[in-house]
N, C-alpha and C positions, 0 to 999 in steps of 0.2 A: 341428436347431439345437444349437449347443454348450451344454452344461449350465451352464457358468459364465455365459455370456451371458444365458441364460434366468433364472438365479437373480438376476443383477444387476438385471434389469428387474422381476422379480416380488417380490423380498424387500427391495430397497433403495428408499427414497423417492426419487423423481426430481425434478430441478429444472426440467426442460423435457421436451417430447415428443420431442426429437431430440438426445440426448447423443452425443458423438463416439464413445464406447464403445471406445476403444482398450484392449486387454487388455495392461496394462503388466506386464513381468516384471523390468525393470531400468532404471536411469538412471545416467549418468555424465557429468560435465562439462556439455556443452551438448547432450547427446543422450539420447533416450528409446528404450528397446528394448521391442518387443511380442512376444507369444507366437508370432506367425506368422513371426518371424525378421526383421522389418523394423526399421530404425533411422530415427528422426526427428530432424532438427535443430530444437531447441526455441527458438522465438522468443517464448515466452510466460513461461517461468520460473515456472510455477505461479501466474501473475498477480502478478508482482513479488515472489515469495517466495524463489526460489532464486538470489539475487544472487551468491552465491559458487559457483554451479554445483551440479549434482546430486552429492551425496555427496563434498564436498571432503574429502580425507583427514584434515585436521586437525579438521574438525567431527566426522567419523565416529569418530576416535580419542577425542575428548573425551567423546562419548556412551558409547562402550564402557567407558572408564575409570570414568565415573560409575555405570553400571549395576552395576559390581562393588562400589560403596560403599553406596548406598541409593537408593530411589525416593521416593515420597511418604511423608512421616512425620506431617504435621499441616497444617491449613489455614494459609494465608499469615499471617505476622506474629508467630507465637508462639515459634518456635525460631530460633536462629542457624543459618543454613544457608550454608556457604561459597560455593556456586555463586551464590546470590542476591547476597551481599555483593560478591564479586569482580566480577560483571557490573555491578552498580551503580557500583562504583568506576571501572571502565573507561569506562562510558557517560558518567557525569557529567564525567569528565576531558576529554572531547572536546566538551562543551557549554558555552555561555556562562554567565557568572556569573548566578545567579538560577534556573537550571535545575539544581538540585543535589540533588534528592530524587526517588527513583524508586519507583513502585508498580507491581509486575509483576502482570499479569492474564493472561487466556487468549487474547485476540484483539483485533484493532483495534476492532471494534464495541463490545466491553466497555470498552475504554479510553476510547472516546468517551462512552459512558454515564457512566463515572466522572468524566470531565472536566466534564460538564454538572453533575453533583451538586456537585463541588468549586467550580465557578464560582458556583453559587447560594449555597453556604455562605459563600464569601468575601465576596460582594457584598450578600447579603440581598435580591437582586432575582430576578425570574422571567423576564424577557424574554430571548429568544434570537434571534440574527441569523445567518443562513447565506446561501449563494449559490444562485441559480437554477442548475440543471444539476449541482449538487454530488452527491456520493455519500459517505455516511459510515457505511453499514452497514445491516443488516436487522433489528436489534432495535428495539423501539418508540421509544426515545429517539433513536437514531441515524437511524432512518427519518424521524422528525419533522423533523429538520434536513437531510434529503436533498431536493434540489430536482428531483425527478422524480415527478410526480403519478401516472404510470402504475404506479409501484412501490408507491404509498401508498394508493390510493383504496379498496381492499378491506380495509384495516386500520384505518380511522378508527373512533372518534376517536383521534387521536394527542395529543402534548403541546400544550397551549395556549401562547399568548404567543410564537409563533414567526413571524418575518417574514423575507422573502427580499429580498436586494439583487442587483443584476446584477454578476457577476464582472468586475473590471477597469474598472468605470464610476465615475469620481470623483464624479459627481453623486449617486449613491445612498448615499454614505457618511453623509450627513446623517440617514439613518434610524436610525443608531446613536445612542441618546440615554441619558439618565440613568436610564431604566428597564431598560436592557440589562445583563444579567448577563454574557453571553459572546457573542463573535462568532467563529464557527467557520468556518475557511477552509482549503481545500487550497492550499498554496503553488504547486502546479501542479494544475489540475483534471484528474483522470485519466479517469473514466468519461464525462466530457463530450467526450472526444476529444482529450485532451492540449492544454489551454489554458494558455499561459504568460503570467502577468500582467506589466504594466509595473512597474519598480522604483518609479516615482513613486506608483503606486496602492498598493503595499504600504506605502510609507512614510506615505502619507496615512491608510491604515487604522490603522497603529500610532498615529499622532498623534491621530486621532479617539477611539480607545479610551482612550488616556491622558487625553485632555481630559475625557471624560464618566465615567471610572471603570469602564468595561467591561473585561473580561478578553479578551485576544486569544488564541485557541486555534488552533494550527496542527495540522491533521490530516495527518501525514506517514506515514500507514500505507502508502501506495503509494510516496511520493517518498523516504522515508528510506533510510538505509544505503547511500548512494552511487548510487542509481538515476539521479539527474539530472546527474551529473558533479561534484557536491559531496556530502560525507557526508550533509548535510541540505539540503533545497531552500531553506530560509530563508537560507542562506549566500549565495545569489546576490544577494539584495537587502540583506543586512545587517540585516534586521528580525528582532528576537528576540521570540518569543511569551511570554505569561505561563504558558501550559500547552502542552506538546508531547505529541502523541499518536503512538505508534508501534505497528507490528504487522508483518504479512507477513514481510519479510526479516529482522526483528529476531532470529528464532530459528534462522537458518541452515538452515531447512527443517523445523523443529519448531514447533508452535503456541505462540505467546506474543504478548502485547501489553503495552504499558506506557503510563502517563501520567507526565509529569515536570513538576515545578513547584518552587517554593522550599520549603525545609523548614518555614518559618514557615506557609505556606499548607497544606501537607500535614498538619501537626499538627492542623488543625481536624477531620480525620476520626477523631481518636482519642477525642473526648469530645463529650458533649451531642448525640447519644448516643455511647457507646462503640461501637466497630465501625461507624463511620459509613460505611465501605465494607468489604466482606469478600468473600473468594473462597476456595474450597476448594483449587483446583488452581493458582491464579495463583502464579508464581514456582517452578513445579515444577523440580526440579534438572536434569532432562534438557534442557529447552529453555534453561535458564540457561547450562549449560556449552556447549551448542551455539551459543547466541547470542554468548557471550564469544569462543569460537573464531572464529566468523564475523566478528565485529567486528575481531579482531586480523588475520585474513586480509585483510579489506577495507583496513585501514590499511597493513599491511606489503607487500601485493602491489599497492598503488596501484590498486585496482579502481574507485574513483570517477574517477580520472584516465583510466583505460582506457575507462570509460563515456563520458566526454567525447570522447575521440579516436574511438572506434568509432561513437558517435552521429553525429559529423560525417561519417564515412566512409559510413554508411548514407544520410545525406541527400544527399551528393554523387552516390551511385550510383543513387538512385531517381529516374531522369530519363525515365521512360516517358511517352508522350503521353496514356495513359489515367489517369495520376495528376494530380489537380487541385492537390494541395498536400501537402507533407510538413512537419509541424510537431512541435515537441517540444523537449526538453532532455535531454542525455545519451542514455541508452538507454531513454528514455520517449518513444516516437514514435508519432504517428498518421499513417497513409497515407490521405489523403482521396481517394475515388473519385467522390463526389457521387451515388452510386447504391447503395442498400441491397441490392438483388438482386445487383448485380455484386460487392459485398463478399462475400456468401455464396458465390458461385460461385468467386471467387478463393481464399478460404480452403479450400474443398473441393478445388480443383485443387491447391493447395499440399500439402495432406495426402496426396493421391494420389501426389505426387512427393517425399514424404519430408520435408516441412517443415511444422512445426506453427505455424499462425497462429491469431489469435482476433479477435473483434470487441469492440465496446463496447455496454453496455446503453443508454446515453443518446445515442449517436452512431452510428446504424446505417449511415451512409454512409462510414465509415472502418474500417480494421482496425489493430490495434496491433502494434508491433514493440517487444518488451521482453524480450530474451534475457538469460541470465545475464551478469553484468558481467565474467566471465572470457572472453568470446567473443574470438576472434582475428581478425585482418584477413582471413585466407583464408576463415574461416567467414562473415564479413560479406559478402565477395564472392560466396560460394556462395549465401547467402540472397538478396542483391539480384538475382543472375542468375536465381534461381528465381522471384522475384516478377515480374521483367520477362517471363520466359518464360510464366508463367501469364497475364499480361495479353495477351501476343501470341496465346495460344491462344483467349482468351475474347473480346477486343475486336476489332472489324474492323480 
């Protein structure tokens, strides 16, 4: 057995008994290359991370330029670091009024944790509301507002005062009351199998939060940075959150997260106590320059618009009798097969034929289609042809 393969299993903590264990030696654009000389069309994009594709030249150049200047110099907030400032300038320029102050952290789940703290500080309340089947991360606070008991039960006790409502159900909104500090919602539920809400429900959610003084928090860790065909998924409904949470694609392939709110609200973290939220590596200069380059690429190359066009092309072409439903927004798509075992077989078959697919934690009967937003029409056609062929081989 290969020594690297053995070391991978023996020395690195594993997240499941059956990792894909591809031995990656390179990646470019929409493809991943492995040590055995194979090339895979990537329909996963690092789970919505590589929106600008693997190693976009402008992102790579920004990283190289920053490496020649400096790396980590001090924990977040103490020094003026141009990469942080420039990235915050560009990010807030494309956000609505009121989302004008950025706190950079290390990941999406850390951003969610900080958003919960900020909401409690602003409101003086402790109640939290989230949605059934949601996913917000694996740390304790984020897990507390994740609506998947299978992921939670061995980690209890978690945060108290958390209640769950049904996503896209207007009747449940009344559970948001004057004890609620924050309502945390994915504008499109990702891990639940790509569930797109009605605009009316989003607007009612906003109205209820405003009525009772609760803060509306949008977790756009998966949906942000062009994934759904808009730069941010909340743009589809026109509903603006009080706190916006970002991660995954924010760093152009490097690890970073952020939560965004008003300057007035963010300043509450600076006193009583001082350092109300603190991070050593948040706002690291490398992810900041990579993120700024990725944001500029996304805007200048029209990647959100391409996501909308290519998403529709995927939907039109996935017309096999074995597919029960294709749902989603932009290049955030679920292919529903109605059979968990069949999903695993299709994903495995695709891998054997050079296409990387993946499943959902909370929706085992579907697999995801979430390639880099740079994907071209010919690669979409190749991917859909491969999916149909896989189903032909597996289904009667």
